[in-house]
C-alpha positions as CSV (number, residue, x, y, z in Angstrom):
1,M,82.7,34.5,77.7
2,I,84.7,38.0,79.0
3,K,81.7,40.2,81.1
4,K,81.8,44.3,80.1
5,S,82.4,46.4,82.9
6,P,79.6,48.5,84.2
7,I,82.1,51.6,83.3
8,F,82.4,50.6,79.4
9,L,79.0,50.3,79.6
10,L,78.3,53.4,80.0
11,M,80.7,54.9,78.0
12,L,78.7,53.4,75.3
13,I,75.4,54.6,75.8
14,A,77.4,57.9,76.0
15,T,79.1,57.7,72.7
16,S,75.1,56.5,71.5
17,S,73.6,59.1,72.9
18,F,72.3,62.4,71.1
19,S,72.5,66.1,72.6
20,Y,72.5,68.9,73.1
21,E,75.5,71.3,70.5
22,L,79.1,70.4,71.7
23,L,80.0,74.8,71.5
24,P,80.6,76.9,74.3
25,S,77.6,79.1,75.0
26,N,77.3,82.5,73.5
27,D,77.7,84.0,76.7
28,E,80.9,82.5,77.2
29,A,82.5,83.0,74.0
30,R,81.7,86.5,74.2
31,A,83.8,86.9,77.4
32,A,86.6,85.4,76.4
33,L,86.7,86.6,73.2
34,M,85.8,90.6,74.7
35,T,88.6,90.1,77.7
36,S,91.6,88.3,75.6
37,P,94.2,91.1,74.8
38,K,93.9,90.4,71.0
39,I,90.1,92.1,71.3
40,I,91.1,95.2,73.5
41,G,93.9,95.8,71.4
42,A,91.8,95.9,68.2
43,E,89.4,98.0,70.5
44,S,92.0,100.6,71.1
45,R,93.5,99.9,67.3
46,R,89.5,101.4,66.6
47,N,89.7,104.1,68.6
48,S,92.6,105.3,67.2
49,L,91.5,105.6,63.6
50,N,88.1,107.3,65.0
51,Y,90.2,109.8,66.3
52,K,92.4,110.2,63.3
53,A,88.9,110.1,61.8
54,D,87.9,113.2,63.4
55,S,91.0,115.1,62.6
56,I,90.8,114.5,58.9
57,E,87.5,116.1,59.0
58,T,88.7,118.8,60.5
59,G,91.4,119.6,58.7
60,P,95.3,120.8,59.6
61,E,94.5,124.7,59.3
62,E,94.9,126.6,62.1
63,F,94.6,130.3,62.9
64,V,98.4,132.0,63.1
65,V,97.8,135.3,65.1
66,R,101.1,137.5,64.7
67,G,102.5,140.6,66.4
68,N,105.1,143.3,66.8
69,K,106.2,146.2,68.9
70,Q,108.9,149.0,67.6
71,R,110.0,152.1,68.5
72,R,110.4,155.0,65.7
73,N,113.0,157.1,66.4
74,V,112.6,160.1,64.1
75,S,115.4,163.0,63.9
76,N,114.6,164.8,60.7
77,D,111.4,165.3,60.9
78,A,108.8,168.0,60.8
79,V,108.2,166.0,64.3
80,P,110.6,164.4,65.0
81,G,110.2,161.8,68.6
82,L,110.3,158.9,69.6
83,Y,107.1,156.9,68.5
84,Q,105.7,153.4,70.0
85,E,104.6,151.4,67.5
86,Y,102.5,148.1,67.3
87,S,101.0,145.5,64.6
88,A,99.0,142.2,65.3
89,A,97.8,140.0,62.5
90,I,95.4,136.8,62.2
91,E,95.8,134.4,59.6
92,R,94.3,130.9,58.5
93,P,94.9,128.8,55.3
94,V,91.1,127.7,53.5
95,R,90.3,124.8,52.1
96,M,89.0,125.7,49.1
97,W,88.4,123.4,45.4
98,G,86.3,121.1,46.8
99,K,88.7,119.2,50.2
100,A,86.4,120.0,52.5
101,G,83.8,117.8,50.6
102,V,86.4,115.3,50.3
103,D,87.5,115.5,53.6
104,E,84.5,114.4,55.4
105,N,84.0,111.2,53.0
106,I,87.2,109.6,53.4
107,A,86.6,110.6,57.3
108,A,83.8,108.5,57.1
109,A,85.6,105.9,54.8
110,T,88.4,105.9,58.1
111,R,85.7,105.1,60.4
112,L,83.9,102.5,58.2
113,Y,87.5,101.0,58.2
114,A,88.3,101.7,61.4
115,G,84.7,99.5,62.0
116,N,85.4,96.8,59.7
117,E,88.9,95.8,61.3
118,Y,88.2,95.6,64.3
119,N,85.2,93.1,63.1
120,D,87.3,91.6,61.4
121,T,89.6,91.0,64.4
122,L,86.7,89.6,66.7
123,H,85.7,87.0,63.5
124,E,89.3,85.8,63.2
125,A,89.6,85.8,67.1
126,S,86.4,83.2,66.8
127,K,87.9,81.4,64.2
128,E,90.8,80.4,66.1
129,L,88.4,79.9,69.7
130,L,86.5,77.2,67.4
131,A,90.3,75.6,66.5
132,N,91.2,75.3,70.3
133,W,87.9,74.1,71.1
134,F,88.0,71.4,69.0
135,S,91.3,70.5,69.6
136,Y,90.8,70.5,73.3
137,L,87.7,67.8,72.0
138,K,89.9,66.0,70.1
139,A,92.3,65.1,73.3
140,V,89.5,64.7,75.5
141,Q,87.4,62.0,73.2
142,T,91.1,60.7,72.8
143,R,91.7,60.1,76.5
144,A,88.3,58.5,77.2
145,I,88.7,56.2,74.3
146,S,91.8,55.1,75.5
147,E,90.7,54.6,78.8
148,R,88.0,52.5,78.0
149,N,90.4,50.5,75.4
150,S,92.7,50.3,78.4
151,L,89.8,49.0,81.0
152,L,89.3,46.0,78.2
153,G,92.9,45.6,78.3
154,D,93.1,44.7,81.6
155,Q,89.5,43.0,81.7
156,I,91.0,40.4,79.6
157,S,94.3,40.0,81.0
158,R,92.6,39.3,84.1
159,I,90.7,36.9,83.0
160,T,93.5,35.4,80.9
161,Q,95.5,34.9,83.3
162,F,93.2,33.4,85.5
163,R,92.7,30.9,82.6
164,Y,96.4,30.5,82.7
165,K,96.7,29.9,86.3
166,I,93.9,27.2,86.3
167,G,96.2,25.6,82.9
168,D,93.2,26.8,80.3
169,V,95.1,28.9,77.5
170,A,99.2,28.2,77.3
171,R,101.9,30.7,79.0
172,L,102.6,32.3,75.6
173,D,98.5,34.2,75.5
174,S,99.3,34.8,79.3
175,Q,102.0,37.0,77.9
176,L,100.8,38.6,74.9
177,A,97.6,39.2,77.2
178,S,100.2,41.3,79.8
179,A,102.0,42.7,76.8
180,E,99.2,44.3,75.5
181,Q,97.4,45.4,78.5
182,G,100.7,47.1,79.0
183,R,100.9,48.9,75.6
184,L,97.4,50.1,76.8
185,K,98.3,51.2,79.4
186,A,100.6,53.7,78.3
187,V,98.8,54.9,75.1
188,L,96.5,56.0,78.0
189,E,99.0,58.0,80.0
190,L,99.8,60.1,76.8
191,A,96.5,60.6,76.1
192,K,96.1,61.8,80.1
193,A,99.0,64.1,79.4
194,N,97.9,65.2,75.8
195,E,94.3,66.2,77.7
196,Q,95.8,67.9,80.6
197,T,98.4,69.4,78.3
198,S,95.4,70.7,76.0
199,I,93.4,71.9,79.2
200,A,95.4,73.4,80.3
201,A,96.7,75.4,77.2
202,F,92.7,76.3,76.8
203,T,91.6,77.4,80.3
204,Q,94.3,79.9,79.9
205,K,93.2,81.8,77.0
206,Y,89.9,81.0,78.3
207,S,89.2,80.8,81.1
208,S,85.0,82.2,81.5
209,I,84.1,78.7,79.1
210,K,83.5,75.9,80.9
211,L,84.7,72.3,79.9
212,L,83.2,69.2,78.9
213,K,84.1,66.0,81.1
214,Q,82.3,63.7,78.5
215,I,81.2,65.0,74.9
216,N,77.7,63.6,74.2
217,W,77.4,63.5,70.4
218,P,74.9,65.6,68.7
219,V,73.9,64.5,65.1
220,I,76.4,65.9,62.7
221,P,73.4,68.7,61.1
222,T,72.9,69.9,57.5
223,L,72.7,73.0,56.0
224,E,69.7,73.5,54.5
225,A,70.0,76.7,52.0
226,K,71.8,76.1,48.8
227,K,75.0,76.3,47.9
228,E,74.4,78.9,45.4
229,I,72.9,80.9,47.7
230,L,75.0,80.3,51.1
231,K,78.1,81.6,48.7
232,E,77.0,84.9,48.3
233,Q,75.8,85.2,51.8
234,F,79.4,84.0,52.7
235,L,80.9,86.6,50.8
236,E,78.7,89.1,51.3
237,R,79.2,88.6,55.2
238,N,82.7,88.0,54.7
239,H,85.1,90.5,57.0
240,E,88.1,90.2,55.2
241,L,86.5,91.3,52.3
242,R,84.6,94.3,53.5
243,L,87.7,95.1,54.9
244,A,89.3,95.1,51.6
245,K,87.1,96.9,50.1
246,S,86.8,99.9,52.6
247,E,90.4,99.5,52.2
248,S,90.0,100.4,48.5
249,E,87.4,103.2,49.0
250,T,89.7,105.3,51.2
251,S,92.3,104.8,48.9
252,S,90.5,105.9,46.0
253,L,89.5,109.2,48.3
254,R,92.8,110.0,49.0
255,A,93.6,109.6,45.0
256,K,91.2,112.6,44.9
257,R,92.2,114.1,47.6
258,A,96.0,114.1,46.2
259,D,94.7,115.3,42.9
260,L,93.1,118.3,44.3
261,D,96.3,118.9,46.8
262,K,98.0,119.6,43.4
263,I,96.6,123.3,43.6
264,P,97.6,124.8,46.7
265,D,95.1,126.3,49.3
266,P,95.2,129.9,49.8
267,T,96.5,131.6,53.3
268,F,93.4,134.4,53.9
269,G,94.9,136.7,56.9
270,L,93.6,140.5,58.6
271,Y,95.8,142.9,60.5
272,T,95.7,146.0,61.9
273,A,98.8,148.6,62.8
274,N,99.4,151.8,65.4
275,E,102.1,154.2,63.4
276,F,103.9,157.5,65.0
277,G,102.7,156.4,67.8
278,G,98.8,156.6,66.8
279,A,98.8,159.1,64.2
280,E,97.9,156.3,61.7
281,R,95.7,153.6,62.0
282,I,96.0,150.9,59.3
283,Y,94.2,147.9,58.7
284,G,94.2,145.5,56.1
285,L,93.7,142.1,54.5
286,T,96.0,139.9,53.5
287,V,96.4,136.8,51.0
288,S,99.2,134.2,49.9
289,F,99.0,131.6,47.2
290,P,101.8,128.8,47.8
291,I,103.4,128.4,44.3
292,P,103.3,124.8,44.4
293,S,106.1,121.8,42.9
294,G,106.8,119.2,41.1
295,S,106.3,117.2,44.7
296,R,102.7,117.6,44.7
297,S,102.0,116.3,41.1
298,S,104.5,113.2,42.4
299,N,101.7,112.5,45.3
300,A,98.9,112.1,43.5
301,K,100.4,110.1,41.2
302,A,101.5,107.6,43.7
303,A,98.1,108.1,45.1
304,S,96.3,107.2,42.2
305,A,99.3,104.1,42.1
306,E,97.9,103.1,45.7
307,A,94.2,102.9,44.9
308,T,94.4,101.2,41.8
309,S,96.9,98.5,43.8
310,A,93.5,98.1,46.5
311,Q,90.9,97.5,43.5
312,Y,93.0,94.8,42.2
313,R,93.8,93.7,46.0
314,V,89.8,93.6,46.1
315,S,89.6,91.3,42.8
316,D,92.3,88.6,44.8
317,T,90.8,88.5,48.4
318,E,87.3,88.1,47.1
319,R,88.7,85.2,44.5
320,K,90.0,83.6,47.3
321,V,87.3,84.0,50.1
322,S,85.3,82.7,46.8
323,I,87.8,80.1,46.8
324,E,87.9,79.4,51.0
325,F,84.0,78.9,51.2
326,D,84.7,76.1,47.8
327,Q,87.5,74.1,50.3
328,L,84.9,74.6,53.4
329,W,81.9,73.1,51.5
330,S,84.0,70.5,50.5
331,Q,85.3,69.6,53.4
332,M,82.1,70.2,56.0
333,V,80.4,67.5,52.8
334,S,83.7,65.6,52.8
335,K,84.3,64.7,56.6
336,K,80.5,64.0,56.8
337,A,80.7,61.1,54.4
338,A,83.5,59.9,55.8
339,A,82.5,60.1,59.7
340,A,79.7,58.3,59.2
341,S,81.4,55.8,57.0
342,L,84.2,55.2,59.5
343,V,81.2,55.0,62.4
344,E,79.7,52.0,60.4
345,S,82.9,50.4,59.9
346,A,83.6,51.2,63.8
347,K,80.5,49.5,64.5
348,I,81.6,46.7,62.0
349,Q,84.7,46.4,63.2
350,S,83.8,46.3,66.8
351,K,81.3,43.2,65.9
352,A,84.1,41.4,64.9
353,A,86.5,41.8,68.1
354,Q,83.5,40.4,69.6
355,A,83.3,37.5,68.1
356,A,86.9,37.0,68.5
357,E,86.8,37.7,72.1
358,K,83.7,34.5,71.4
359,A,85.5,32.7,69.5
360,Y,88.7,32.6,72.2
361,V,87.0,31.5,74.9
362,L,85.5,28.5,73.1
363,G,89.4,27.6,72.3
364,E,88.4,28.8,68.6
365,G,91.0,31.9,68.1
366,S,94.8,32.5,68.8
367,M,95.8,35.4,71.4
368,Y,97.2,36.7,68.0
369,D,93.6,37.0,66.4
370,L,92.5,38.7,69.6
371,I,94.7,41.5,69.9
372,A,94.7,41.8,66.7
373,A,91.1,42.1,66.8
374,R,90.6,44.2,69.4
375,K,93.4,46.9,68.4
376,A,91.4,47.0,64.7
377,A,88.3,47.9,67.0
378,N,89.5,50.4,69.3
379,E,91.7,52.3,66.1
380,N,88.6,52.2,64.3
381,Q,86.8,53.8,66.9
382,L,89.0,56.6,67.4
383,A,89.2,57.2,64.1
384,A,85.7,57.7,63.9
385,D,85.0,59.3,66.6
386,L,88.0,62.4,65.8
387,M,86.3,62.7,62.0
388,R,83.1,63.1,64.0
389,L,84.8,66.0,65.6
390,E,86.4,66.9,62.3
391,A,82.3,67.5,60.1
392,L,81.3,68.8,63.4
393,E,84.3,71.7,63.8
394,A,83.7,71.3,59.6
395,Y,80.4,72.0,60.1
396,Y,80.0,75.0,62.6
397,R,82.8,76.9,60.7
398,I,81.1,77.3,57.5
399,R,78.0,78.7,60.5
400,L,80.3,81.1,62.2
401,D,81.7,82.5,58.7
402,L,77.9,82.9,58.4
403,H,77.6,84.7,61.0
404,Q,74.8,82.2,62.6
405,I,77.0,81.4,65.5
406,W,79.1,83.4,67.3
407,D,78.0,86.5,66.0
408,F,79.2,89.5,68.1
409,D,79.9,92.1,65.6
């Protein structure tokens, strides 16, 4: 009977054990995200919006200082002469009709939007990290399974070659074993290349995260809370929905501001003048009031239409997020069930392969049967492991969206 190599036994022990979660630690994930160009750029964008909010709250109104100096030459007056004269004035538009209060609300809404936009970018980057991490884990496990299968192929080939030399098996069996050995080595080389490519891409993007040399499988957990409760939390904490709501709020305030702006703001001023060389001192107050054109009314209508559009985007986003949760939940449940079925199938197929090995050693089976059984066992084991990773990814993805892991907001 074919003996199992020590490496193979160690791999069996490793794949059947339970240990810590597969995710990078919070510190590693935080360092990887906060140093990424995407998040640094999002932080600059947030600062920009906050400065714009300060500008909106302060208002665009500015003081205007006017001054002039002139010479008055009087020749036909009772007191002819050349007089030095000057005048000075200061003016400033004043926000009225409640516009200053609305601007304060727009500024607050802009700051809220800036925070939501940054948090949404951070959360999307976290989802991207999770997806890239599990893509890397799949490459690692594919290489591990391919390595184990190649070791088994080497072992079967060595034993078959030995039995062929002593005349215990036919030459065809020796050739089939060698061909299968070569196929498994080719599969291993491809798996190694894919793993190295995945490692290079991952480490270049997330240099602060430590890689795993092998996967220690945890139990695929189950979310304890009911679906309806989790869905409510999902909608409440979803950054995309929050962003849409804050955008709608800002658009509504801008529409209100545009409607108020249909009545122009007056400009008040103070002025003083010195005429006839100081013989006359003049002080006064000026008020100017623009006559509005049709563009103000058009701007108000455009802002109102944009606010209505933003409200419908909120409804559309809420529907989209609700569907997304249902899809994530379905994937989590179905992939966990599929993983359990495939793991059980892999165990059965592994026993079948062992039985085929035993039968071949006893001369009751053919090399065709052994290779077919071993190939099926290999494929089932790889499918089971990859499905387990997909089930874990679905579980962690929904927990990430619920802000139960990597919550850096």
